[in-house]
C-alpha positions as CSV (number, residue, x, y, z in Angstrom):
1,M,-14.7,-83.5,31.5
2,Q,-11.0,-84.3,32.9
3,E,-12.1,-83.8,36.7
4,G,-14.7,-86.3,36.3
5,Q,-12.2,-88.6,34.7
6,N,-9.9,-88.2,37.5
7,R,-12.7,-89.1,40.2
8,K,-13.4,-92.1,38.1
9,T,-10.0,-93.3,38.3
10,S,-9.3,-92.4,41.8
11,S,-12.3,-94.6,42.5
12,L,-11.4,-97.0,40.5
13,S,-7.7,-97.3,41.9
14,I,-9.2,-97.7,45.7
15,L,-11.3,-100.4,44.4
16,A,-8.0,-101.9,42.7
17,I,-6.2,-101.9,45.7
18,A,-8.9,-103.7,47.4
19,G,-8.9,-106.2,44.5
20,V,-12.6,-105.7,44.1
21,E,-15.1,-104.8,41.6
22,P,-17.7,-102.0,41.8
23,Y,-20.6,-103.1,44.0
24,Q,-23.3,-104.3,41.7
25,E,-26.7,-103.5,43.4
26,K,-29.6,-105.8,43.2
27,P,-33.0,-104.7,42.6
28,G,-35.1,-104.1,46.2
29,E,-31.7,-104.8,48.0
30,E,-31.6,-103.2,51.5
31,Y,-29.0,-100.5,51.6
32,M,-26.0,-101.2,53.8
33,N,-27.0,-105.0,54.0
34,E,-24.2,-107.6,55.2
35,A,-22.8,-107.7,51.7
36,Q,-22.5,-104.1,51.2
37,L,-20.8,-103.7,54.5
38,S,-18.5,-106.7,53.8
39,H,-17.5,-104.9,50.5
40,F,-16.7,-101.7,51.9
41,K,-14.8,-103.6,55.2
42,R,-12.5,-105.0,52.2
43,I,-12.0,-101.8,50.5
44,L,-11.2,-99.9,53.7
45,E,-8.8,-102.7,55.0
46,A,-6.9,-102.9,51.7
47,W,-6.4,-99.3,51.4
48,R,-5.4,-99.0,55.2
49,N,-2.8,-101.7,54.5
50,Q,-1.5,-100.1,51.4
51,L,-0.9,-96.6,53.2
52,R,0.9,-98.5,56.2
53,D,3.1,-100.3,53.8
54,E,3.8,-96.7,52.4
55,V,4.7,-95.3,55.6
56,D,7.1,-98.5,56.2
57,R,8.7,-97.9,52.9
58,T,9.1,-94.3,53.8
59,V,11.0,-95.1,57.2
60,S,13.4,-97.5,55.4
61,H,14.0,-95.3,52.3
62,M,15.0,-92.4,54.8
63,Q,17.3,-94.6,57.1
64,D,18.9,-96.1,54.0
65,E,19.3,-92.6,52.3
66,A,20.3,-90.7,55.3
67,A,23.8,-89.4,54.8
68,N,26.0,-86.5,55.8
69,F,26.8,-84.7,52.8
70,P,29.4,-82.4,53.2
71,D,27.9,-79.8,50.7
72,P,25.5,-77.7,52.0
73,V,23.4,-77.7,48.9
74,D,23.3,-81.5,48.7
75,R,22.3,-81.6,52.4
76,A,19.7,-79.1,52.0
77,A,18.2,-80.9,49.0
78,Q,18.4,-84.3,51.1
79,E,16.5,-82.5,54.2
80,E,13.8,-80.8,51.7
81,E,13.0,-84.3,50.1
82,F,12.8,-85.8,53.9
83,S,10.5,-83.0,54.9
84,L,8.1,-83.5,51.7
85,E,8.0,-87.2,52.4
86,L,7.6,-86.7,56.3
87,R,4.4,-84.2,55.5
88,N,3.1,-86.9,53.0
89,R,3.3,-89.5,55.8
90,D,1.6,-87.3,58.3
91,R,-1.5,-86.8,56.0
92,E,-1.4,-90.6,55.2
93,R,-1.2,-91.1,59.1
94,K,-4.3,-89.0,59.5
95,L,-5.8,-90.8,56.8
96,I,-5.2,-94.2,58.3
97,K,-6.9,-92.6,61.6
98,K,-9.9,-91.9,59.5
99,I,-10.2,-95.1,57.7
100,E,-9.9,-96.6,61.3
101,K,-12.6,-94.4,62.2
102,T,-14.8,-95.8,59.5
103,L,-14.1,-99.3,60.0
104,K,-15.6,-99.0,63.6
105,K,-18.6,-97.5,61.9
106,V,-18.9,-100.5,59.8
107,E,-18.3,-102.8,62.5
108,D,-21.2,-100.9,64.3
109,E,-23.3,-100.9,61.2
110,D,-23.4,-97.3,61.6
111,F,-21.8,-96.7,58.0
112,G,-23.1,-95.0,55.1
113,Y,-25.6,-92.5,56.3
114,C,-24.9,-89.1,56.5
115,E,-23.4,-87.5,59.9
116,S,-25.6,-84.2,59.2
117,C,-28.8,-85.3,58.0
118,G,-28.7,-89.2,58.4
119,V,-29.7,-89.8,54.7
120,E,-28.0,-92.5,52.8
121,I,-24.8,-91.3,51.5
122,G,-25.0,-93.9,48.1
123,I,-22.9,-96.7,46.9
124,R,-21.1,-94.9,44.1
125,R,-20.1,-91.9,46.4
126,L,-18.8,-94.3,49.2
127,E,-16.8,-96.4,46.4
128,A,-15.1,-93.1,45.4
129,R,-14.6,-91.7,48.7
130,P,-15.0,-94.8,51.3
131,T,-14.6,-92.3,54.3
132,A,-17.1,-89.8,53.5
133,D,-19.4,-89.0,56.4
134,L,-21.6,-86.5,54.6
135,C,-24.1,-86.8,51.8
136,I,-23.3,-84.9,48.8
137,D,-25.9,-82.1,49.4
138,C,-24.5,-81.4,53.1
139,K,-20.9,-81.6,51.6
140,T,-21.9,-79.1,49.0
141,L,-23.3,-77.1,52.0
142,A,-20.4,-77.4,53.8
143,E,-17.9,-76.4,51.1
144,I,-20.0,-73.1,50.4
145,R,-20.1,-72.2,54.2
146,E,-16.0,-73.1,54.3
147,K,-15.4,-70.9,51.2
148,Q,-17.8,-68.1,52.6
149,M,-15.8,-68.1,55.9
150,A,-12.6,-68.0,54.1
151,G,-13.4,-65.0,51.7
């Protein structure tokens, strides 16, 4: 229950960042029509902009907070804090690249289909994870294979 609630909260936060409501599909509506592509483009652009703002804030924060502490413990604590921030920003930088790759797919009208089997990924899955490029079945198989390779 907790995990499902976290996923729902996560997908709602992505939608909230973009300032959009969950997409309401109409009966008989064509998958990935202009309205749906526009919906996901807004979500992806807002998410990318939010991540870029966070990167800018980190740079400003690190410049403002950079101090040469005479105490080695204070200096080590600050260096550890900066190291964690930089790792987070590196993850966000990679996510920004993935978002930009996904925006290109939206632009090319090649968005929303599984890269492995070609089926529709689905509106709800894409709202929860707009950069998803595998349907739930192919993603599950990939995760099973990954676990088998690791263990």
